[in-house]
ZAKE-368851 format. One line per field, with one value per residue (C-alpha): residue number from 1; x, y, z; residue in one letter. Coordinates in steps of 0.25 Angstrom, whole numbers, plus 5000, padded with zeros to 4 digits. Last residue first. Layout:
// residues N
k c(NUM|...)
xx c(X|...)
yy c(Y|...)
zz c(Z|...)
r c(A|...)
//
This chain:
// residues 527
k c(527|526|525|524|523|522|521|520|519|518|517|516|515|514|513|512|511|510|509|508|507|506|505|504|503|502|501|500|499|498|497|496|495|494|493|492|491|490|489|488|487|486|485|484|483|482|481|480|479|478|477|476|475|474|473|472|471|470|469|468|467|466|465|464|463|462|461|460|459|458|457|456|455|454|453|452|451|450|449|448|447|446|445|444|443|442|441|440|439|438|437|436|435|434|433|432|431|430|429|428|427|426|425|424|423|422|421|420|419|418|417|416|415|414|413|412|411|410|409|408|407|406|405|404|403|402|401|400|399|398|397|396|395|394|393|392|391|390|389|388|387|386|385|384|383|382|381|380|379|378|377|376|375|374|373|372|371|370|369|368|367|366|365|364|363|362|361|360|359|358|357|356|355|354|353|352|351|350|349|348|347|346|345|344|343|342|341|340|339|338|337|336|335|334|333|332|331|330|329|328|327|326|325|324|323|322|321|320|319|318|317|316|315|314|313|312|311|310|309|308|307|306|305|304|303|302|301|300|299|298|297|296|295|294|293|292|291|290|289|288|287|286|285|284|283|282|281|280|279|278|277|276|275|274|273|272|271|270|269|268|267|266|265|264|263|262|261|260|259|258|257|256|255|254|253|252|251|250|249|248|247|246|245|244|243|242|241|240|239|238|237|236|235|234|233|232|231|230|229|228|227|226|225|224|223|222|221|220|219|218|217|216|215|214|213|212|211|210|209|208|207|206|205|204|203|202|201|200|199|198|197|196|195|194|193|192|191|190|189|188|187|186|185|184|183|182|181|180|179|178|177|176|175|174|173|172|171|170|169|168|167|166|165|164|163|162|161|160|159|158|157|156|155|154|153|152|151|150|149|148|147|146|145|144|143|142|141|140|139|138|137|136|135|134|133|132|131|130|129|128|127|126|125|124|123|122|121|120|119|118|117|116|115|114|113|112|111|110|109|108|107|106|105|104|103|102|101|100|99|98|97|96|95|94|93|92|91|90|89|88|87|86|85|84|83|82|81|80|79|78|77|76|75|74|73|72|71|70|69|68|67|66|65|64|63|62|61|60|59|58|57|56|55|54|53|52|51|50|49|48|47|46|45|44|43|42|41|40|39|38|37|36|35|34|33|32|31|30|29|28|27|26|25|24|23|22|21|20|19|18|17|16|15|14|13|12|11|10|9|8|7|6|5|4|3|2|1)
xx c(5122|5129|5142|5157|5163|5175|5184|5180|5179|5166|5162|5160|5147|5136|5132|5119|5104|5100|5087|5073|5064|5051|5039|5036|5022|5013|5012|5004|5005|5013|5006|5018|5029|5038|5053|5065|5078|5091|5106|5116|5115|5099|5088|5075|5068|5053|5042|5027|5017|5011|5014|5027|5027|5020|5032|5041|5055|5056|5068|5068|5072|5060|5052|5053|5066|5067|5081|5086|5092|5103|5115|5121|5110|5110|5126|5122|5111|5124|5125|5139|5143|5142|5149|5159|5161|5160|5172|5181|5179|5181|5195|5199|5195|5203|5215|5213|5215|5226|5235|5230|5234|5248|5251|5248|5257|5268|5264|5264|5277|5283|5277|5283|5295|5297|5292|5303|5312|5307|5307|5323|5326|5320|5329|5340|5337|5336|5322|5326|5336|5328|5318|5329|5335|5322|5320|5334|5331|5320|5324|5335|5326|5317|5329|5334|5321|5319|5334|5329|5316|5320|5326|5314|5304|5310|5309|5294|5291|5298|5290|5276|5280|5285|5271|5264|5270|5267|5252|5251|5258|5247|5235|5225|5224|5216|5207|5203|5199|5191|5186|5180|5176|5166|5161|5157|5151|5143|5137|5133|5127|5120|5114|5108|5101|5095|5090|5077|5074|5077|5066|5056|5059|5059|5044|5041|5044|5037|5023|5023|5016|5005|5003|5000|4991|4991|4987|4976|4965|4969|4970|4955|4953|4960|4951|4937|4944|4948|4932|4926|4934|4931|4918|4915|4924|4915|4902|4909|4914|4900|4893|4903|4901|4886|4888|4895|4886|4873|4882|4887|4871|4867|4878|4872|4885|4890|4892|4883|4870|4872|4875|4859|4854|4861|4855|4861|4874|4885|4899|4913|4909|4913|4902|4892|4897|4894|4880|4869|4853|4846|4849|4844|4853|4867|4873|4888|4895|4910|4923|4933|4945|4936|4944|4931|4920|4928|4930|4915|4910|4919|4913|4900|4891|4886|4880|4872|4862|4851|4851|4852|4841|4838|4842|4846|4860|4873|4888|4891|4906|4914|4924|4922|4933|4930|4930|4940|4952|4954|4955|4956|4943|4947|4940|4928|4930|4932|4918|4912|4918|4914|4899|4901|4906|4895|4884|4888|4879|4867|4862|4868|4874|4883|4884|4896|4889|4898|4891|4896|4893|4879|4877|4866|4854|4863|4868|4856|4850|4862|4862|4845|4848|4858|4851|4837|4846|4850|4865|4866|4877|4889|4890|4902|4902|4911|4914|4913|4910|4913|4921|4915|4926|4934|4932|4944|4943|4927|4932|4922|4934|4941|4945|4938|4925|4925|4924|4914|4907|4907|4902|4890|4886|4887|4878|4868|4866|4863|4854|4847|4843|4848|4852|4847|4846|4840|4841|4849|4852|4852|4861|4859|4871|4872|4886|4882|4866|4867|4854|4844|4837|4830|4834|4832|4844|4843|4858|4868|4880|4892|4900|4893|4882|4880|4868|4856|4857|4851|4865|4866|4855|4858|4872|4866|4868|4872|4870|4874|4868|4874|4868|4869|4874|4868|4873|4874|4883|4890|4889|4887|4884|4892|4899|4911|4907|4899|4907|4913|4901|4906|4896|4881|4873|4859|4845|4838|4825|4819|4813|4812|4816|4808|4807|4822|4828|4818|4822|4837|4836|4830|4839|4851|4844|4844|4858|4863|4855|4842|4840|4826|4823|4820|4828|4840|4841|4843|4858|4859|4863|4875|4878)
yy c(4746|4754|4753|4755|4766|4760|4764|4750|4737|4735|4722|4711|4709|4699|4691|4695|4686|4680|4685|4679|4683|4690|4687|4699|4706|4705|4717|4730|4739|4751|4764|4771|4778|4785|4781|4790|4783|4788|4784|4774|4773|4772|4784|4782|4795|4795|4802|4801|4794|4786|4795|4791|4796|4782|4776|4781|4788|4796|4803|4819|4821|4831|4819|4809|4801|4786|4782|4767|4756|4747|4745|4757|4765|4763|4767|4780|4782|4789|4780|4772|4783|4793|4783|4781|4796|4799|4787|4793|4809|4803|4798|4810|4818|4808|4810|4826|4826|4817|4825|4838|4834|4829|4841|4851|4840|4844|4858|4856|4848|4860|4873|4864|4863|4879|4882|4874|4881|4894|4889|4886|4899|4907|4900|4903|4919|4920|4922|4910|4916|4931|4924|4917|4931|4937|4927|4929|4944|4942|4932|4941|4954|4946|4940|4956|4961|4951|4953|4968|4965|4957|4966|4975|4963|4960|4975|4974|4963|4969|4980|4974|4965|4979|4986|4974|4974|4989|4986|4976|4984|4996|4986|4986|4972|4973|4984|4973|4963|4973|4978|4964|4961|4973|4971|4957|4964|4973|4961|4953|4966|4971|4955|4956|4968|4964|4950|4954|4964|4952|4944|4956|4960|4945|4945|4958|4952|4938|4946|4957|4950|4944|4957|4965|4954|4944|4946|4936|4946|4958|4952|4947|4962|4967|4960|4963|4978|4976|4970|4980|4991|4985|4982|4998|5003|4995|5001|5015|5011|5008|5019|5028|5018|5021|5035|5038|5029|5038|5051|5047|5044|5056|5063|5057|5056|5068|5065|5054|5060|5073|5067|5058|5071|5076|5063|5050|5053|5049|5047|5051|5059|5053|5045|5055|5067|5061|5062|5052|5053|5042|5046|5059|5073|5075|5069|5067|5066|5072|5068|5081|5078|5081|5076|5067|5078|5089|5079|5075|5091|5095|5082|5088|5078|5086|5097|5087|5084|5094|5087|5073|5076|5082|5078|5088|5091|5089|5088|5084|5087|5080|5085|5100|5111|5122|5136|5145|5134|5121|5112|5119|5123|5116|5103|5112|5121|5111|5103|5117|5119|5106|5109|5123|5118|5106|5117|5127|5122|5120|5113|5111|5126|5125|5132|5127|5122|5119|5111|5110|5100|5095|5080|5072|5083|5094|5086|5082|5098|5102|5091|5093|5109|5108|5099|5108|5118|5134|5131|5121|5110|5106|5104|5102|5096|5100|5092|5077|5065|5053|5057|5053|5042|5048|5041|5041|5024|5025|5030|5040|5050|5040|5046|5035|5038|5053|5048|5038|5049|5059|5049|5045|5058|5063|5048|5052|5067|5061|5050|5062|5068|5078|5087|5097|5112|5125|5141|5138|5150|5141|5147|5153|5158|5172|5175|5187|5186|5174|5168|5161|5148|5147|5138|5123|5115|5100|5094|5084|5085|5086|5096|5099|5107|5108|5103|5110|5123|5134|5141|5141|5147|5161|5160|5160|5145|5146|5137|5136|5126|5113|5104|5089|5080|5087|5101|5113|5121|5129|5143|5145|5157|5160|5172|5164|5154|5143|5129|5125|5119|5117|5107|5103|5092|5094|5096|5109|5114|5127|5140|5151|5146|5153|5165|5164|5160|5170|5181|5177|5178|5190|5197|5190|5195|5210|5209|5204|5217|5212|5216|5215|5206|5216|5211|5214|5228|5238|5244|5260|5266|5271|5286)
zz c(4943|4953|4948|4956|4963|4966|4980|4986|4976|4971|4975|4964|4958|4962|4951|4945|4949|4938|4933|4936|4924|4929|4919|4911|4916|4906|4895|4896|4885|4885|4875|4867|4869|4856|4855|4853|4853|4861|4860|4864|4880|4877|4876|4874|4869|4871|4862|4870|4861|4873|4887|4895|4910|4915|4910|4920|4921|4908|4906|4900|4887|4884|4875|4885|4888|4891|4895|4890|4897|4890|4901|4894|4898|4913|4910|4903|4916|4925|4938|4934|4924|4936|4947|4937|4936|4950|4952|4943|4948|4961|4957|4950|4962|4972|4961|4962|4977|4979|4968|4975|4988|4984|4977|4991|4999|4992|4991|5007|5008|4999|5009|5021|5014|5012|5027|5032|5023|5028|5043|5042|5034|5047|5056|5049|5047|5062|5070|5079|5085|5088|5095|5104|5106|5111|5121|5128|5128|5136|5144|5148|5151|5159|5168|5169|5172|5185|5190|5189|5196|5207|5217|5216|5218|5232|5235|5233|5240|5254|5251|5251|5263|5271|5264|5272|5285|5287|5283|5293|5304|5300|5305|5291|5293|5304|5299|5289|5299|5307|5295|5291|5306|5305|5292|5297|5311|5302|5293|5304|5312|5298|5296|5311|5308|5295|5297|5303|5292|5282|5288|5288|5273|5270|5276|5270|5257|5258|5263|5255|5243|5252|5259|5245|5241|5232|5216|5214|5219|5213|5200|5202|5205|5194|5183|5190|5189|5174|5171|5177|5170|5159|5161|5162|5151|5143|5148|5147|5133|5129|5135|5128|5115|5116|5119|5107|5098|5104|5103|5087|5086|5091|5080|5068|5060|5049|5034|5030|5036|5030|5015|5018|5019|5006|4999|4995|5001|4992|5000|4996|4982|4968|4967|4971|4965|4951|4953|4959|4963|4968|4981|4981|4976|4978|4993|4992|5003|5000|5011|5010|5000|4989|4977|4970|4976|4966|4956|4956|4956|4944|4936|4940|4942|4954|4946|4937|4949|4944|4930|4935|4942|4957|4971|4982|4982|4993|4992|5007|5010|5023|5032|5028|5029|5040|5035|5044|5040|5049|5037|5025|5016|5000|5001|5004|4992|4982|4987|4983|4970|4966|4971|4962|4950|4950|4954|4943|4930|4939|4952|4967|4967|4979|4991|5001|5016|5027|5039|5053|5061|5068|5068|5064|5064|5060|5048|5042|5044|5037|5026|5024|5023|5013|5005|5006|4996|4999|5001|4988|4990|4995|5011|5020|5033|5044|5057|5050|5059|5052|5040|5026|5020|5008|4995|4985|4985|4980|4967|4960|4956|4949|4938|4930|4938|4934|4918|4923|4928|4919|4909|4917|4920|4906|4904|4913|4907|4894|4898|4906|4894|4885|4897|4901|4896|4900|4894|4880|4872|4858|4846|4833|4826|4818|4824|4831|4829|4838|4838|4845|4851|4863|4876|4880|4878|4878|4880|4875|4882|4874|4882|4896|4901|4916|4922|4928|4918|4926|4928|4915|4911|4916|4910|4896|4889|4875|4863|4849|4839|4833|4820|4816|4827|4839|4843|4855|4856|4867|4874|4890|4897|4912|4907|4907|4898|4903|4898|4887|4879|4864|4861|4870|4861|4858|4860|4859|4865|4860|4865|4856|4843|4832|4840|4844|4830|4822|4832|4831|4814|4813|4822|4814|4801|4806|4813|4799|4792|4784|4769|4765|4750|4739|4729|4721|4726|4713|4713|4716|4702|4700|4698)
r c(X|X|X|X|X|X|X|X|X|X|X|X|X|X|X|X|X|X|X|X|X|X|X|X|X|X|X|X|X|X|X|X|X|X|X|X|X|X|X|X|X|X|X|X|X|X|X|X|X|X|X|X|X|X|X|X|X|X|X|X|X|X|X|X|X|X|X|X|X|X|X|X|X|X|X|X|X|X|X|X|X|X|X|X|X|X|X|X|X|X|X|X|X|X|X|X|X|X|X|X|X|X|X|X|X|X|X|X|X|X|X|X|X|X|X|X|X|X|X|X|X|X|X|X|X|X|X|X|X|X|X|X|X|X|X|X|X|X|X|X|X|X|X|X|X|X|X|X|X|X|X|X|X|X|X|X|X|X|X|X|X|X|X|X|X|X|X|X|X|X|X|X|X|X|X|X|X|X|X|X|X|X|X|X|X|X|X|X|X|X|X|X|X|X|X|X|X|X|X|X|X|X|X|X|X|X|X|X|X|X|X|X|X|X|X|X|X|X|X|X|X|X|X|X|X|X|X|X|X|X|X|X|X|X|X|X|X|X|X|X|X|X|X|X|X|X|X|X|X|X|X|X|X|X|X|X|X|X|X|X|X|X|X|X|X|X|X|X|X|X|X|X|X|X|X|X|X|X|X|X|X|X|X|X|X|X|X|X|X|X|X|X|X|X|X|X|X|X|X|X|X|X|X|X|X|X|X|X|X|X|X|X|X|X|X|X|X|X|X|X|X|X|X|X|X|X|X|X|X|X|X|X|X|X|X|X|X|X|X|X|X|X|X|X|X|X|X|X|X|X|X|X|X|X|X|X|X|X|X|X|X|X|X|X|X|X|X|X|X|X|X|X|X|X|X|X|X|X|X|X|X|X|X|X|X|X|X|X|X|X|X|X|X|X|X|X|X|X|X|X|X|X|X|X|X|X|X|X|X|X|X|X|X|X|X|X|X|X|X|X|X|X|X|X|X|X|X|X|X|X|X|X|X|X|X|X|X|X|X|X|X|X|X|X|X|X|X|X|X|X|X|X|X|X|X|X|X|X|X|X|X|X|X|X|X|X|X|X|X|X|X|X|X|X|X|X|X|X|X|X|X|X|X|X|X|X|X|X|X|X|X|X|X|X|X|X|X|X|X|X|X|X|X|X|X|X|X|X|X|X|X|X|X|X|X|X|X|X|X|X|X|X|X|X|X|X|X)
//
C-alpha cells in the first residue's frame, strides 16, 4: 500500500464558488455606493428584456456596466455611444465569468457642456439634411376645425391649452397621451405625430387641421426627449402643420427648429392655433355695417344718376309726336290711294282682255303658220348651199397641205436658221471686241490711279512696324521703327524728335502750259 502524501502546507482550501462569493461580498461591502465618470462604449440600446448592457471606459481602464429595466425608465435622457456620463450605483461581481461590474441606478451627463456639444452636433447633422429649412414650413390654417395635442394627459399643460381654446374659439380637441420625460418620450411623441398624420379624411376619428406638441418647462435633461432625432424627422415630415410649445420662452429644443411655428408657452400655442371668436364676430359685424352703408351710398348715387339721366331724356309724347303725325297723314292718304290703284289695275285688265279676243288669236295663228311654211320651203336649199360651202372650204385646206408647199416651208425655215447663225457670230465678235476695249480702258485707269505711278514721280510711302501706312505726323512717336517705300524698294528708318524751323519763303512757280484737250473716247490722265 502506498502512503497518503503529506500536505505541502496548512493553507485552507476554497472551492470556486466559495472564493467567488467571498470576492462578491468584499467588493459590495467595500464599494457599496460609488459615482463613476467615463465614456459609454458598446451601447446598443435596451435588451428585449428592458435591461441595458454596455461598458464605461477612460484612457486607461474599462468597467462593465448594466442598467436594470426599472432604472432605465427613470433616466432623464437616452444614453448614446461615446457620451461621457457620471453613473451612480454599486459595484458587484458576476461569478459566472469572474468579472466585476457596476449596477447603475442613476446617470447624468458629465456636464451641460457635453450635452450641449451633443445637441449642437445633432443640430448640424439634421440642418445639413434640410429639416430646418424655412422653405418647407407650412402655413397654419386660419380657422381649424380640429386640433390635435401631443402631451401628457395628466399635466397642467393640457388643461391650459383646452382652457385657452375654449375661451377663444371652442372646437374639437384630440389629445394623444405621451410621456414627456424619460427614455421613451421621444419615441412616443414621434409615434403620436405619425399617428395623427395617418388618420384619413372623413374617417370615424377626425383628422386634425393643426398639431400642438406641448410640455412644461424644465432643465436640458428634462427636455432631452424633444431633441430626439426621430421626433425631429417626424415633425419635418408631417403633412399637418405643427406648433412647438416645449418649455418656457427661454427654452429651446430641436423640435422648435423643425416645427412650422414655435410658441413661447403652451398657452401661446393655443392662441396661435385659433382666433378669438368675439373678435371675429366684431370684425364681421363691422364689415357688415360697412357693407350696408356702402351699398346704401352706392344705391343713392345710382338713383341720383338715374334721375339726372331721366331728366335729360325726352318724354314719351315727344318721342312719338313725329311718328304719330306721319301715321295720321298716311292714314288720310290711304283711301284715295286705294281707289286710284284699283282704277289703274282695272284699266290694265281691260286692255289685256281686249287683246285676248278669239278673232285676234286666230289671226296670230294664221300668221305663224304662214311663216313656218316659208321656212320649210327654204330649208332644203339652205342645207344644199351650206354643204357646198363646207366642201369647198375643206378642198382649199387640203390643197395647202400637199407635199410641195411643205417643202417650201422647210426651205424657208432652213434659210431663216442660217441667217440667225450668221447674226449670232457677228454679235459675239462685237461683244468680245467691246469687252477688250473696255478692259484696256480700265487697265489704263487702274495704272493712273495706282500709288505706283505716284512713287515713280519721286514720292514715298511711310509705313509703321505692321506695314500699315501712316497718314499723319502726330501718329509717329520718337524711336518708332518706320519703313519708307520708294518706287524701286524699301528703306528702314527710325523717327526722331522734330525741330522747329523758320517758315520757308514762298517761291513763285511758273504757271504750266495748258495741255491739249484729250480727244473723246480716250480715258486720259488724272495728274
